[in-house]
All heavy atoms as TSV, in Angstrom:
chain	resi	resn	atom	element	x	y	z
A	1	MET	N	N	-7.429	-1.726	-9.204
A	1	MET	CA	C	-6.675	-2.107	-8.036
A	1	MET	C	C	-6.615	-0.981	-7.021
A	1	MET	O	O	-6.515	-1.238	-5.845
A	1	MET	CB	C	-5.331	-2.656	-8.472
A	1	MET	CG	C	-4.150	-1.764	-8.363
A	1	MET	SD	S	-2.690	-2.421	-9.132
A	1	MET	CE	C	-3.064	-2.144	-10.830
A	2	TRP	N	N	-6.686	0.287	-7.464
A	2	TRP	CA	C	-6.688	1.399	-6.506
A	2	TRP	C	C	-7.963	1.396	-5.672
A	2	TRP	O	O	-7.952	1.805	-4.512
A	2	TRP	CB	C	-6.495	2.734	-7.220
A	2	TRP	CG	C	-5.060	2.970	-7.599
A	2	TRP	CD1	C	-4.525	2.914	-8.857
A	2	TRP	CD2	C	-3.964	3.270	-6.725
A	2	TRP	NE1	N	-3.180	3.173	-8.811
A	2	TRP	CE2	C	-2.805	3.392	-7.512
A	2	TRP	CE3	C	-3.843	3.436	-5.348
A	2	TRP	CZ2	C	-1.549	3.683	-6.985
A	2	TRP	CZ3	C	-2.600	3.724	-4.813
A	2	TRP	CH2	C	-1.469	3.846	-5.633
A	3	LYS	N	N	-9.075	0.926	-6.230
A	3	LYS	CA	C	-10.317	0.827	-5.447
A	3	LYS	C	C	-10.157	-0.198	-4.336
A	3	LYS	O	O	-10.610	0.010	-3.217
A	3	LYS	CB	C	-11.499	0.463	-6.348
A	3	LYS	CG	C	-11.941	1.593	-7.239
A	3	LYS	CD	C	-13.122	1.183	-8.082
A	3	LYS	CE	C	-13.526	2.306	-9.010
A	3	LYS	NZ	N	-14.689	1.954	-9.822
A	4	THR	N	N	-9.507	-1.306	-4.637
A	4	THR	CA	C	-9.235	-2.322	-3.619
A	4	THR	C	C	-8.310	-1.754	-2.549
A	4	THR	O	O	-8.531	-1.945	-1.361
A	4	THR	CB	C	-8.599	-3.570	-4.275
A	4	THR	OG1	O	-9.487	-4.066	-5.277
A	4	THR	CG2	C	-8.335	-4.656	-3.258
A	5	PHE	N	N	-7.289	-1.049	-2.961
A	5	PHE	CA	C	-6.354	-0.392	-2.048
A	5	PHE	C	C	-7.099	0.547	-1.103
A	5	PHE	O	O	-6.869	0.551	0.103
A	5	PHE	CB	C	-5.326	0.385	-2.875
A	5	PHE	CG	C	-4.348	1.206	-2.101
A	5	PHE	CD1	C	-3.188	0.649	-1.606
A	5	PHE	CD2	C	-4.578	2.565	-1.890
A	5	PHE	CE1	C	-2.264	1.425	-0.909
A	5	PHE	CE2	C	-3.660	3.344	-1.197
A	5	PHE	CZ	C	-2.510	2.770	-0.701
A	6	ALA	N	N	-8.017	1.320	-1.638
A	6	ALA	CA	C	-8.753	2.313	-0.844
A	6	ALA	C	C	-9.573	1.672	0.264
A	6	ALA	O	O	-9.813	2.292	1.307
A	6	ALA	CB	C	-9.651	3.140	-1.763
A	7	LYS	N	N	-9.992	0.420	0.096
A	7	LYS	CA	C	-10.768	-0.272	1.131
A	7	LYS	C	C	-9.959	-0.453	2.413
A	7	LYS	O	O	-10.525	-0.567	3.490
A	7	LYS	CB	C	-11.245	-1.634	0.621
A	7	LYS	CG	C	-12.287	-1.532	-0.467
A	7	LYS	CD	C	-12.647	-2.899	-0.993
A	7	LYS	CE	C	-13.581	-2.792	-2.181
A	7	LYS	NZ	N	-13.890	-4.102	-2.756
A	8	SER	N	N	-8.646	-0.453	2.300
A	8	SER	CA	C	-7.787	-0.593	3.486
A	8	SER	C	C	-7.646	0.719	4.248
A	8	SER	O	O	-7.242	0.727	5.402
A	8	SER	CB	C	-6.390	-1.069	3.081
A	8	SER	OG	O	-6.454	-2.380	2.618
A	9	PHE	N	N	-7.951	1.824	3.582
A	9	PHE	CA	C	-7.768	3.147	4.175
A	9	PHE	C	C	-9.010	4.014	3.934
A	9	PHE	O	O	-8.917	5.103	3.364
A	9	PHE	CB	C	-6.535	3.829	3.566
A	9	PHE	CG	C	-5.297	2.989	3.600
A	9	PHE	CD1	C	-4.871	2.292	2.484
A	9	PHE	CD2	C	-4.548	2.883	4.769
A	9	PHE	CE1	C	-3.724	1.512	2.515
A	9	PHE	CE2	C	-3.405	2.109	4.809
A	9	PHE	CZ	C	-2.990	1.420	3.683
A	10	PRO	N	N	-10.180	3.569	4.367
A	10	PRO	CA	C	-11.413	4.285	4.024
A	10	PRO	C	C	-11.459	5.729	4.518
A	10	PRO	O	O	-12.084	6.575	3.877
A	10	PRO	CB	C	-12.513	3.439	4.667
A	10	PRO	CG	C	-11.820	2.664	5.726
A	10	PRO	CD	C	-10.426	2.433	5.223
A	11	ASP	N	N	-10.800	6.026	5.614
A	11	ASP	CA	C	-10.818	7.386	6.155
A	11	ASP	C	C	-9.687	8.258	5.622
A	11	ASP	O	O	-9.600	9.434	5.978
A	11	ASP	CB	C	-10.739	7.352	7.684
A	11	ASP	CG	C	-11.930	6.635	8.298
A	11	ASP	OD1	O	-13.003	6.628	7.677
A	11	ASP	OD2	O	-11.775	6.074	9.397
A	12	ARG	N	N	-8.815	7.699	4.800
A	12	ARG	CA	C	-7.634	8.431	4.351
A	12	ARG	C	C	-7.583	8.678	2.843
A	12	ARG	O	O	-6.747	9.430	2.372
A	12	ARG	CB	C	-6.360	7.674	4.768
A	12	ARG	CG	C	-6.220	7.424	6.246
A	12	ARG	CD	C	-6.004	8.685	7.066
A	12	ARG	NE	N	-4.709	9.243	6.706
A	12	ARG	CZ	C	-4.477	10.545	6.575
A	12	ARG	NH1	N	-5.397	11.423	6.777
A	12	ARG	NH2	N	-3.286	10.974	6.240
A	13	THR	N	N	-8.446	8.054	2.083
A	13	THR	CA	C	-8.343	8.156	0.627
A	13	THR	C	C	-8.533	9.586	0.119
A	13	THR	O	O	-7.981	9.944	-0.915
A	13	THR	CB	C	-9.326	7.200	-0.088
A	13	THR	OG1	O	-10.647	7.427	0.411
A	13	THR	CG2	C	-8.940	5.756	0.155
A	14	ASP	N	N	-9.288	10.409	0.817
A	14	ASP	CA	C	-9.452	11.805	0.394
A	14	ASP	C	C	-8.170	12.601	0.571
A	14	ASP	O	O	-8.010	13.658	-0.025
A	14	ASP	CB	C	-10.578	12.478	1.185
A	14	ASP	CG	C	-11.950	11.944	0.800
A	14	ASP	OD1	O	-12.072	11.344	-0.286
A	14	ASP	OD2	O	-12.890	12.123	1.585
A	15	ALA	N	N	-7.259	12.107	1.410
A	15	ALA	CA	C	-6.013	12.819	1.694
A	15	ALA	C	C	-4.894	12.472	0.708
A	15	ALA	O	O	-3.820	13.060	0.766
A	15	ALA	CB	C	-5.554	12.505	3.117
A	16	ILE	N	N	-5.127	11.522	-0.186
A	16	ILE	CA	C	-4.084	11.094	-1.116
A	16	ILE	C	C	-3.736	12.221	-2.084
A	16	ILE	O	O	-4.598	12.797	-2.723
A	16	ILE	CB	C	-4.503	9.834	-1.890
A	16	ILE	CG1	C	-4.603	8.653	-0.925
A	16	ILE	CG2	C	-3.526	9.540	-3.022
A	16	ILE	CD1	C	-5.155	7.389	-1.551
A	17	GLU	N	N	-2.447	12.535	-2.159
A	17	GLU	CA	C	-1.952	13.584	-3.042
A	17	GLU	C	C	-1.298	13.030	-4.297
A	17	GLU	O	O	-1.323	13.656	-5.346
A	17	GLU	CB	C	-0.949	14.467	-2.289
A	17	GLU	CG	C	-1.564	15.214	-1.129
A	17	GLU	CD	C	-0.567	16.062	-0.371
A	17	GLU	OE1	O	0.652	15.915	-0.589
A	17	GLU	OE2	O	-1.015	16.868	0.457
A	18	GLU	N	N	-0.671	11.863	-4.174
A	18	GLU	CA	C	0.047	11.292	-5.314
A	18	GLU	C	C	-0.037	9.772	-5.268
A	18	GLU	O	O	0.055	9.173	-4.208
A	18	GLU	CB	C	1.518	11.719	-5.267
A	18	GLU	CG	C	2.329	11.255	-6.443
A	18	GLU	CD	C	3.779	11.716	-6.367
A	18	GLU	OE1	O	4.144	12.488	-5.467
A	18	GLU	OE2	O	4.551	11.270	-7.227
A	19	LYS	N	N	-0.231	9.163	-6.456
A	19	LYS	CA	C	-0.273	7.707	-6.583
A	19	LYS	C	C	0.687	7.288	-7.689
A	19	LYS	O	O	0.302	7.260	-8.862
A	19	LYS	CB	C	-1.685	7.229	-6.906
A	19	LYS	CG	C	-2.690	7.480	-5.819
A	19	LYS	CD	C	-4.022	6.818	-6.088
A	19	LYS	CE	C	-4.770	7.461	-7.200
A	19	LYS	NZ	N	-6.166	7.000	-7.316
A	20	PRO	N	N	1.929	6.987	-7.339
A	20	PRO	CA	C	2.873	6.511	-8.354
A	20	PRO	C	C	2.391	5.187	-8.968
A	20	PRO	O	O	1.532	4.510	-8.410
A	20	PRO	CB	C	4.165	6.301	-7.571
A	20	PRO	CG	C	4.002	7.083	-6.316
A	20	PRO	CD	C	2.532	7.093	-6.026
A	21	GLU	N	N	2.969	4.826	-10.079
A	21	GLU	CA	C	2.611	3.570	-10.742
A	21	GLU	C	C	2.860	2.377	-9.806
A	21	GLU	O	O	3.901	2.316	-9.152
A	21	GLU	CB	C	3.437	3.378	-12.015
A	21	GLU	CG	C	3.041	4.314	-13.135
A	21	GLU	CD	C	1.648	4.046	-13.652
A	21	GLU	OE1	O	1.267	2.875	-13.835
A	21	GLU	OE2	O	0.921	5.036	-13.864
A	22	PRO	N	N	1.920	1.433	-9.743
A	22	PRO	CA	C	2.125	0.227	-8.941
A	22	PRO	C	C	3.279	-0.607	-9.488
A	22	PRO	O	O	3.628	-0.521	-10.662
A	22	PRO	CB	C	0.813	-0.531	-9.093
A	22	PRO	CG	C	-0.170	0.487	-9.555
A	22	PRO	CD	C	0.608	1.487	-10.354
A	23	THR	N	N	3.846	-1.431	-8.629
A	23	THR	CA	C	4.948	-2.310	-8.993
A	23	THR	C	C	4.521	-3.755	-8.778
A	23	THR	O	O	3.938	-4.075	-7.743
A	23	THR	CB	C	6.179	-2.020	-8.107
A	23	THR	OG1	O	6.529	-0.653	-8.235
A	23	THR	CG2	C	7.343	-2.903	-8.473
A	24	LEU	N	N	4.797	-4.631	-9.734
A	24	LEU	CA	C	4.527	-6.063	-9.554
A	24	LEU	C	C	5.653	-6.689	-8.754
A	24	LEU	O	O	6.822	-6.368	-8.955
A	24	LEU	CB	C	4.415	-6.770	-10.898
A	24	LEU	CG	C	3.061	-6.725	-11.566
A	24	LEU	CD1	C	3.135	-7.356	-12.952
A	24	LEU	CD2	C	2.002	-7.417	-10.740
A	25	SER	N	N	5.285	-7.603	-7.864
A	25	SER	CA	C	6.278	-8.253	-7.017
A	25	SER	C	C	5.842	-9.684	-6.718
A	25	SER	O	O	4.653	-9.951	-6.546
A	25	SER	CB	C	6.415	-7.476	-5.700
A	25	SER	OG	O	7.280	-8.131	-4.822
A	26	ALA	N	N	6.802	-10.596	-6.658
A	26	ALA	CA	C	6.522	-11.968	-6.243
A	26	ALA	C	C	6.711	-12.053	-4.734
A	26	ALA	O	O	7.727	-11.597	-4.206
A	26	ALA	CB	C	7.464	-12.937	-6.944
A	27	GLN	N	N	5.710	-12.588	-4.035
A	27	GLN	CA	C	5.751	-12.705	-2.575
A	27	GLN	C	C	5.471	-14.154	-2.187
A	27	GLN	O	O	4.557	-14.773	-2.726
A	27	GLN	CB	C	4.677	-11.802	-1.936
A	27	GLN	CG	C	4.760	-10.344	-2.308
A	27	GLN	CD	C	5.950	-9.658	-1.665
A	27	GLN	OE1	O	6.326	-9.967	-0.542
A	27	GLN	NE2	N	6.554	-8.731	-2.385
A	28	PHE	N	N	6.226	-14.667	-1.235
A	28	PHE	CA	C	5.975	-16.021	-0.726
A	28	PHE	C	C	5.042	-15.884	0.472
A	28	PHE	O	O	5.406	-15.325	1.500
A	28	PHE	CB	C	7.288	-16.697	-0.322
A	28	PHE	CG	C	7.136	-18.170	-0.078
A	28	PHE	CD1	C	6.966	-19.045	-1.135
A	28	PHE	CD2	C	7.146	-18.678	1.210
A	28	PHE	CE1	C	6.828	-20.405	-0.921
A	28	PHE	CE2	C	7.005	-20.030	1.436
A	28	PHE	CZ	C	6.844	-20.901	0.369
A	29	ARG	N	N	3.798	-16.340	0.307
A	29	ARG	CA	C	2.781	-16.177	1.341
A	29	ARG	C	C	1.978	-17.461	1.466
A	29	ARG	O	O	1.555	-18.038	0.477
A	29	ARG	CB	C	1.876	-14.994	0.965
A	29	ARG	CG	C	0.815	-14.656	1.955
A	29	ARG	CD	C	0.045	-13.376	1.638
A	29	ARG	NE	N	-0.544	-13.331	0.318
A	29	ARG	CZ	C	-0.108	-12.572	-0.692
A	29	ARG	NH1	N	0.926	-11.769	-0.539
A	29	ARG	NH2	N	-0.712	-12.596	-1.861
A	30	ASP	N	N	1.777	-17.892	2.709
A	30	ASP	CA	C	0.980	-19.091	2.988
A	30	ASP	C	C	1.482	-20.322	2.231
A	30	ASP	O	O	0.707	-21.111	1.702
A	30	ASP	CB	C	-0.500	-18.840	2.680
A	30	ASP	CG	C	-1.090	-17.717	3.510
A	30	ASP	OD1	O	-0.648	-17.538	4.672
A	30	ASP	OD2	O	-1.981	-17.006	3.009
A	31	GLY	N	N	2.804	-20.446	2.139
A	31	GLY	CA	C	3.400	-21.625	1.535
A	31	GLY	C	C	3.434	-21.661	0.026
A	31	GLY	O	O	3.745	-22.707	-0.561
A	32	GLU	N	N	3.116	-20.535	-0.630
A	32	GLU	CA	C	3.172	-20.518	-2.090
A	32	GLU	C	C	3.560	-19.136	-2.591
A	32	GLU	O	O	3.424	-18.142	-1.893
A	32	GLU	CB	C	1.833	-20.942	-2.702
A	32	GLU	CG	C	0.682	-20.025	-2.381
A	32	GLU	CD	C	-0.638	-20.526	-2.958
A	32	GLU	OE1	O	-0.672	-21.529	-3.687
A	32	GLU	OE2	O	-1.650	-19.883	-2.679
A	33	TRP	N	N	4.057	-19.104	-3.804
A	33	TRP	CA	C	4.428	-17.830	-4.419
A	33	TRP	C	C	3.185	-17.173	-4.986
A	33	TRP	O	O	2.357	-17.826	-5.625
A	33	TRP	CB	C	5.466	-18.047	-5.517
A	33	TRP	CG	C	6.814	-18.324	-4.954
A	33	TRP	CD1	C	7.402	-19.545	-4.806
A	33	TRP	CD2	C	7.719	-17.365	-4.421
A	33	TRP	NE1	N	8.630	-19.397	-4.217
A	33	TRP	CE2	C	8.862	-18.071	-3.971
A	33	TRP	CE3	C	7.692	-15.980	-4.273
A	33	TRP	CZ2	C	9.957	-17.443	-3.392
A	33	TRP	CZ3	C	8.792	-15.349	-3.704
A	33	TRP	CH2	C	9.903	-16.079	-3.267
A	34	ARG	N	N	3.048	-15.885	-4.730
A	34	ARG	CA	C	1.929	-15.091	-5.223
A	34	ARG	C	C	2.477	-13.859	-5.945
A	34	ARG	O	O	3.575	-13.398	-5.645
A	34	ARG	CB	C	1.035	-14.620	-4.072
A	34	ARG	CG	C	0.528	-15.722	-3.166
A	34	ARG	CD	C	-0.445	-16.626	-3.837
A	34	ARG	NE	N	-1.628	-15.850	-4.244
A	34	ARG	CZ	C	-2.680	-16.395	-4.816
A	34	ARG	NH1	N	-2.714	-17.681	-5.077
A	34	ARG	NH2	N	-3.700	-15.656	-5.160
A	35	VAL	N	N	1.712	-13.328	-6.866
A	35	VAL	CA	C	2.077	-12.085	-7.544
A	35	VAL	C	C	1.215	-10.973	-6.944
A	35	VAL	O	O	-0.006	-11.072	-6.917
A	35	VAL	CB	C	1.854	-12.180	-9.064
A	35	VAL	CG1	C	2.155	-10.850	-9.739
A	35	VAL	CG2	C	2.719	-13.290	-9.646
A	36	ASP	N	N	1.869	-9.945	-6.443
A	36	ASP	CA	C	1.180	-8.818	-5.823
A	36	ASP	C	C	1.496	-7.523	-6.554
A	36	ASP	O	O	2.586	-7.353	-7.098
A	36	ASP	CB	C	1.643	-8.611	-4.364
A	36	ASP	CG	C	1.146	-9.678	-3.420
A	36	ASP	OD1	O	0.217	-10.424	-3.772
A	36	ASP	OD2	O	1.685	-9.747	-2.304
A	37	TRP	N	N	0.529	-6.630	-6.533
A	37	TRP	CA	C	0.756	-5.246	-6.926
A	37	TRP	C	C	1.126	-4.511	-5.665
A	37	TRP	O	O	0.391	-4.549	-4.686
A	37	TRP	CB	C	-0.500	-4.628	-7.528
A	37	TRP	CG	C	-0.816	-5.103	-8.904
A	37	TRP	CD1	C	-1.784	-6.005	-9.266
A	37	TRP	CD2	C	-0.175	-4.701	-10.102
A	37	TRP	NE1	N	-1.759	-6.176	-10.622
A	37	TRP	CE2	C	-0.793	-5.393	-11.159
A	37	TRP	CE3	C	0.874	-3.817	-10.394
A	37	TRP	CZ2	C	-0.408	-5.231	-12.474
A	37	TRP	CZ3	C	1.251	-3.652	-11.712
A	37	TRP	CH2	C	0.610	-4.354	-12.740
A	38	LEU	N	N	2.271	-3.841	-5.640
A	38	LEU	CA	C	2.666	-3.028	-4.497
A	38	LEU	C	C	2.254	-1.592	-4.806
A	38	LEU	O	O	2.677	-1.016	-5.806
A	38	LEU	CB	C	4.174	-3.116	-4.275
A	38	LEU	CG	C	4.723	-4.527	-4.059
A	38	LEU	CD1	C	6.230	-4.474	-3.850
A	38	LEU	CD2	C	4.050	-5.200	-2.879
A	39	LEU	N	N	1.412	-1.036	-3.931
A	39	LEU	CA	C	0.887	0.309	-4.133
A	39	LEU	C	C	1.309	1.206	-2.983
A	39	LEU	O	O	1.252	0.798	-1.820
A	39	LEU	CB	C	-0.635	0.280	-4.219
A	39	LEU	CG	C	-1.191	-0.371	-5.469
A	39	LEU	CD1	C	-1.469	-1.837	-5.232
A	39	LEU	CD2	C	-2.441	0.320	-5.902
A	40	VAL	N	N	1.716	2.407	-3.324
A	40	VAL	CA	C	2.107	3.409	-2.339
A	40	VAL	C	C	1.444	4.716	-2.747
A	40	VAL	O	O	1.528	5.128	-3.902
A	40	VAL	CB	C	3.637	3.608	-2.296
A	40	VAL	CG1	C	4.002	4.701	-1.311
A	40	VAL	CG2	C	4.338	2.313	-1.943
A	41	ALA	N	N	0.763	5.347	-1.811
A	41	ALA	CA	C	0.155	6.651	-2.058
A	41	ALA	C	C	0.694	7.620	-1.022
A	41	ALA	O	O	0.822	7.263	0.153
A	41	ALA	CB	C	-1.355	6.555	-1.960
A	42	THR	N	N	1.020	8.815	-1.446
A	42	THR	CA	C	1.528	9.804	-0.500
A	42	THR	C	C	0.417	10.768	-0.098
A	42	THR	O	O	-0.470	11.086	-0.886
A	42	THR	CB	C	2.711	10.594	-1.078
A	42	THR	OG1	O	2.298	11.231	-2.284
A	42	THR	CG2	C	3.888	9.687	-1.352
A	43	THR	N	N	0.506	11.203	1.152
A	43	THR	CA	C	-0.397	12.213	1.687
A	43	THR	C	C	0.469	13.335	2.235
A	43	THR	O	O	1.699	13.216	2.267
A	43	THR	CB	C	-1.276	11.643	2.815
A	43	THR	OG1	O	-0.453	11.323	3.936
A	43	THR	CG2	C	-2.040	10.402	2.365
A	44	SER	N	N	-0.136	14.391	2.692
A	44	SER	CA	C	0.645	15.504	3.246
A	44	SER	C	C	1.329	15.120	4.548
A	44	SER	O	O	2.292	15.753	4.958
A	44	SER	CB	C	-0.247	16.723	3.467
A	44	SER	OG	O	-1.254	16.413	4.407
A	45	THR	N	N	0.858	14.055	5.188
A	45	THR	CA	C	1.426	13.652	6.480
A	45	THR	C	C	2.232	12.356	6.435
A	45	THR	O	O	2.765	11.927	7.448
A	45	THR	CB	C	0.316	13.498	7.526
A	45	THR	OG1	O	-0.628	12.509	7.071
A	45	THR	CG2	C	-0.396	14.809	7.769
A	46	GLY	N	N	2.303	11.699	5.272
A	46	GLY	CA	C	3.047	10.441	5.202
A	46	GLY	C	C	2.695	9.629	3.973
A	46	GLY	O	O	2.500	10.171	2.891
A	47	SER	N	N	2.571	8.307	4.165
A	47	SER	CA	C	2.247	7.437	3.032
A	47	SER	C	C	1.321	6.306	3.466
A	47	SER	O	O	1.267	5.931	4.637
A	47	SER	CB	C	3.523	6.854	2.412
A	47	SER	OG	O	4.157	5.988	3.317
A	48	LEU	N	N	0.613	5.774	2.493
A	48	LEU	CA	C	-0.251	4.612	2.654
A	48	LEU	C	C	0.327	3.548	1.742
A	48	LEU	O	O	0.606	3.815	0.576
A	48	LEU	CB	C	-1.687	4.945	2.246
A	48	LEU	CG	C	-2.315	6.184	2.867
A	48	LEU	CD1	C	-3.655	6.481	2.199
A	48	LEU	CD2	C	-2.480	6.004	4.361
A	49	GLU	N	N	0.507	2.335	2.264
A	49	GLU	CA	C	1.137	1.275	1.486
A	49	GLU	C	C	0.379	-0.028	1.671
A	49	GLU	O	O	-0.081	-0.317	2.772
A	49	GLU	CB	C	2.583	1.080	1.936
A	49	GLU	CG	C	3.411	2.335	1.890
A	49	GLU	CD	C	4.790	2.165	2.528
A	49	GLU	OE1	O	5.237	1.017	2.696
A	49	GLU	OE2	O	5.395	3.188	2.856
A	50	ALA	N	N	0.265	-0.804	0.599
A	50	ALA	CA	C	-0.375	-2.112	0.679
A	50	ALA	C	C	0.020	-2.953	-0.528
A	50	ALA	O	O	0.405	-2.423	-1.568
A	50	ALA	CB	C	-1.891	-1.985	0.743
A	51	ALA	N	N	-0.112	-4.260	-0.357
A	51	ALA	CA	C	0.075	-5.208	-1.453
A	51	ALA	C	C	-1.306	-5.755	-1.803
A	51	ALA	O	O	-2.056	-6.161	-0.921
A	51	ALA	CB	C	1.008	-6.335	-1.030
A	52	VAL	N	N	-1.634	-5.750	-3.090
A	52	VAL	CA	C	-2.904	-6.294	-3.566
A	52	VAL	C	C	-2.583	-7.506	-4.432
A	52	VAL	O	O	-1.856	-7.397	-5.421
A	52	VAL	CB	C	-3.702	-5.248	-4.376
A	52	VAL	CG1	C	-4.984	-5.854	-4.911
A	52	VAL	CG2	C	-3.992	-4.016	-3.525
A	53	ASP	N	N	-3.102	-8.664	-4.035
A	53	ASP	CA	C	-2.867	-9.898	-4.781
A	53	ASP	C	C	-3.408	-9.732	-6.195
A	53	ASP	O	O	-4.575	-9.396	-6.389
A	53	ASP	CB	C	-3.553	-11.072	-4.072
A	53	ASP	CG	C	-3.177	-12.405	-4.668
A	53	ASP	OD1	O	-3.552	-12.657	-5.839
A	53	ASP	OD2	O	-2.525	-13.199	-3.973
A	54	ALA	N	N	-2.558	-9.950	-7.184
A	54	ALA	CA	C	-2.929	-9.745	-8.584
A	54	ALA	C	C	-3.927	-10.788	-9.084
A	54	ALA	O	O	-4.596	-10.565	-10.085
A	54	ALA	CB	C	-1.683	-9.760	-9.468
A	55	THR	N	N	-4.053	-11.907	-8.384
A	55	THR	CA	C	-4.961	-12.961	-8.816
A	55	THR	C	C	-6.333	-12.854	-8.168
A	55	THR	O	O	-7.352	-12.874	-8.845
A	55	THR	CB	C	-4.371	-14.348	-8.507
A	55	THR	OG1	O	-3.091	-14.443	-9.135
A	55	THR	CG2	C	-5.262	-15.458	-9.021
A	56	ASP	N	N	-6.355	-12.727	-6.835
A	56	ASP	CA	C	-7.650	-12.749	-6.153
A	56	ASP	C	C	-8.074	-11.408	-5.549
A	56	ASP	O	O	-9.157	-11.288	-5.000
A	56	ASP	CB	C	-7.693	-13.838	-5.087
A	56	ASP	CG	C	-6.731	-13.607	-3.928
A	56	ASP	OD1	O	-6.210	-12.481	-3.760
A	56	ASP	OD2	O	-6.512	-14.570	-3.162
A	57	GLY	N	N	-7.221	-10.378	-5.627
A	57	GLY	CA	C	-7.575	-9.053	-5.132
A	57	GLY	C	C	-7.516	-8.876	-3.634
A	57	GLY	O	O	-7.908	-7.836	-3.125
A	58	SER	N	N	-7.005	-9.875	-2.915
A	58	SER	CA	C	-6.906	-9.731	-1.461
A	58	SER	C	C	-5.812	-8.727	-1.102
A	58	SER	O	O	-4.854	-8.530	-1.844
A	58	SER	CB	C	-6.642	-11.082	-0.795
A	58	SER	OG	O	-5.457	-11.664	-1.293
A	59	ILE	N	N	-5.994	-8.068	0.033
A	59	ILE	CA	C	-5.078	-7.025	0.475
A	59	ILE	C	C	-4.180	-7.567	1.579
A	59	ILE	O	O	-4.644	-8.251	2.490
A	59	ILE	CB	C	-5.869	-5.810	0.991
A	59	ILE	CG1	C	-6.747	-5.268	-0.126
A	59	ILE	CG2	C	-4.932	-4.745	1.512
A	59	ILE	CD1	C	-7.749	-4.242	0.335
A	60	HIS	N	N	-2.884	-7.219	1.498
A	60	HIS	CA	C	-1.908	-7.694	2.481
A	60	HIS	C	C	-0.982	-6.555	2.878
A	60	HIS	O	O	-0.685	-5.661	2.088
A	60	HIS	CB	C	-1.082	-8.845	1.888
A	60	HIS	CG	C	-1.941	-9.976	1.426
A	60	HIS	ND1	N	-2.363	-10.977	2.258
A	60	HIS	CD2	C	-2.512	-10.229	0.220
A	60	HIS	CE1	C	-3.142	-11.811	1.594
A	60	HIS	NE2	N	-3.243	-11.374	0.348
A	61	ASP	N	N	-0.515	-6.613	4.107
A	61	ASP	CA	C	0.512	-5.696	4.604
A	61	ASP	C	C	0.143	-4.220	4.455
A	61	ASP	O	O	0.988	-3.391	4.133
A	61	ASP	CB	C	1.861	-5.953	3.911
A	61	ASP	CG	C	2.299	-7.400	4.037
A	61	ASP	OD1	O	2.059	-7.987	5.105
A	61	ASP	OD2	O	2.859	-7.932	3.070
A	62	ALA	N	N	-1.106	-3.875	4.716
A	62	ALA	CA	C	-1.525	-2.473	4.628
A	62	ALA	C	C	-0.992	-1.705	5.842
A	62	ALA	O	O	-1.192	-2.110	6.976
A	62	ALA	CB	C	-3.048	-2.381	4.580
A	63	VAL	N	N	-0.287	-0.612	5.567
A	63	VAL	CA	C	0.265	0.225	6.635
A	63	VAL	C	C	0.160	1.701	6.269
A	63	VAL	O	O	0.193	2.064	5.105
A	63	VAL	CB	C	1.747	-0.105	6.961
A	63	VAL	CG1	C	1.905	-1.503	7.498
A	63	VAL	CG2	C	2.623	0.097	5.753
A	64	GLU	N	N	0.030	2.501	7.301
A	64	GLU	CA	C	0.098	3.949	7.138
A	64	GLU	C	C	1.332	4.417	7.885
A	64	GLU	O	O	1.520	4.089	9.052
A	64	GLU	CB	C	-1.144	4.625	7.703
A	64	GLU	CG	C	-1.112	6.122	7.558
A	64	GLU	CD	C	-2.399	6.801	7.985
A	64	GLU	OE1	O	-3.366	6.105	8.343
A	64	GLU	OE2	O	-2.433	8.041	7.941
A	65	THR	N	N	2.190	5.151	7.202
A	65	THR	CA	C	3.418	5.653	7.797
A	65	THR	C	C	3.346	7.169	7.873
A	65	THR	O	O	3.052	7.820	6.877
A	65	THR	CB	C	4.646	5.230	6.964
A	65	THR	OG1	O	4.639	3.813	6.834
A	65	THR	CG2	C	5.931	5.673	7.623
A	66	SER	N	N	3.620	7.694	9.050
A	66	SER	CA	C	3.596	9.134	9.254
A	66	SER	C	C	4.987	9.706	9.034
A	66	SER	O	O	5.981	9.077	9.392
A	66	SER	CB	C	3.136	9.431	10.680
A	66	SER	OG	O	3.295	10.794	10.975
A	67	VAL	N	N	5.057	10.895	8.472
A	67	VAL	CA	C	6.340	11.575	8.272
A	67	VAL	C	C	7.042	11.759	9.613
A	67	VAL	O	O	8.246	11.601	9.725
A	67	VAL	CB	C	6.134	12.938	7.571
A	67	VAL	CG1	C	7.432	13.731	7.533
A	67	VAL	CG2	C	5.571	12.747	6.196
A	68	THR	N	N	6.287	12.039	10.657
A	68	THR	CA	C	6.899	12.296	11.969
A	68	THR	C	C	7.480	11.027	12.600
A	68	THR	O	O	8.331	11.127	13.457
A	68	THR	CB	C	5.873	12.906	12.934
A	68	THR	OG1	O	4.741	12.014	13.058
A	68	THR	CG2	C	5.415	14.253	12.448
A	69	GLU	N	N	7.055	9.839	12.168
A	69	GLU	CA	C	7.595	8.592	12.710
A	69	GLU	C	C	9.085	8.460	12.423
A	69	GLU	O	O	9.811	7.824	13.159
A	69	GLU	CB	C	6.866	7.385	12.122
A	69	GLU	CG	C	5.476	7.206	12.643
A	69	GLU	CD	C	4.813	5.989	12.039
A	69	GLU	OE1	O	5.474	4.947	11.910
A	69	GLU	OE2	O	3.613	6.083	11.717
A	70	HIS	N	N	9.542	9.046	11.331
A	70	HIS	CA	C	10.935	8.898	10.913
A	70	HIS	C	C	11.712	10.215	10.961
A	70	HIS	O	O	12.815	10.293	10.470
A	70	HIS	CB	C	11.002	8.312	9.500
A	70	HIS	CG	C	10.315	6.987	9.393
A	70	HIS	ND1	N	10.828	5.851	9.960
A	70	HIS	CD2	C	9.143	6.625	8.824
A	70	HIS	CE1	C	9.999	4.845	9.729
A	70	HIS	NE2	N	8.970	5.286	9.046
A	71	ALA	N	N	11.118	11.226	11.543
A	71	ALA	CA	C	11.738	12.558	11.537
A	71	ALA	C	C	13.083	12.583	12.262
A	71	ALA	O	O	13.994	13.292	11.852
A	71	ALA	CB	C	10.799	13.581	12.163
A	72	GLY	N	N	13.242	11.809	13.315
A	72	GLY	CA	C	14.480	11.827	14.077
A	72	GLY	C	C	15.528	10.834	13.617
A	72	GLY	O	O	16.635	10.794	14.147
A	73	GLU	N	N	15.202	10.014	12.615
A	73	GLU	CA	C	16.148	8.998	12.147
A	73	GLU	C	C	17.117	9.594	11.144
A	73	GLU	O	O	16.782	10.441	10.335
A	73	GLU	CB	C	15.387	7.839	11.488
A	73	GLU	CG	C	14.501	7.101	12.468
A	73	GLU	CD	C	13.707	5.984	11.797
A	73	GLU	OE1	O	13.958	5.698	10.612
A	73	GLU	OE2	O	12.836	5.418	12.460
A	74	SER	N	N	18.349	9.142	11.182
A	74	SER	CA	C	19.350	9.591	10.199
A	74	SER	C	C	20.158	8.418	9.729
A	74	SER	O	O	20.485	7.557	10.437
A	74	SER	CB	C	20.305	10.599	10.812
A	74	SER	OG	O	19.607	11.699	11.310
């Protein structure tokens, strides 16, 4: 599943510093319940996050979050 995850971030996978254990989650998508693996990888500048469908391997909600995006929030 990490290989599938990496396809969403082809230019960032070399920057991954930590990959915590994935979490299973039920998501309601396209009118039906699906089981997804939620993956989060940390980099020196933020995190990479995506949901990988546990049945068909499709990728959903892939985002890259920068540490500086939230630096001013309290």
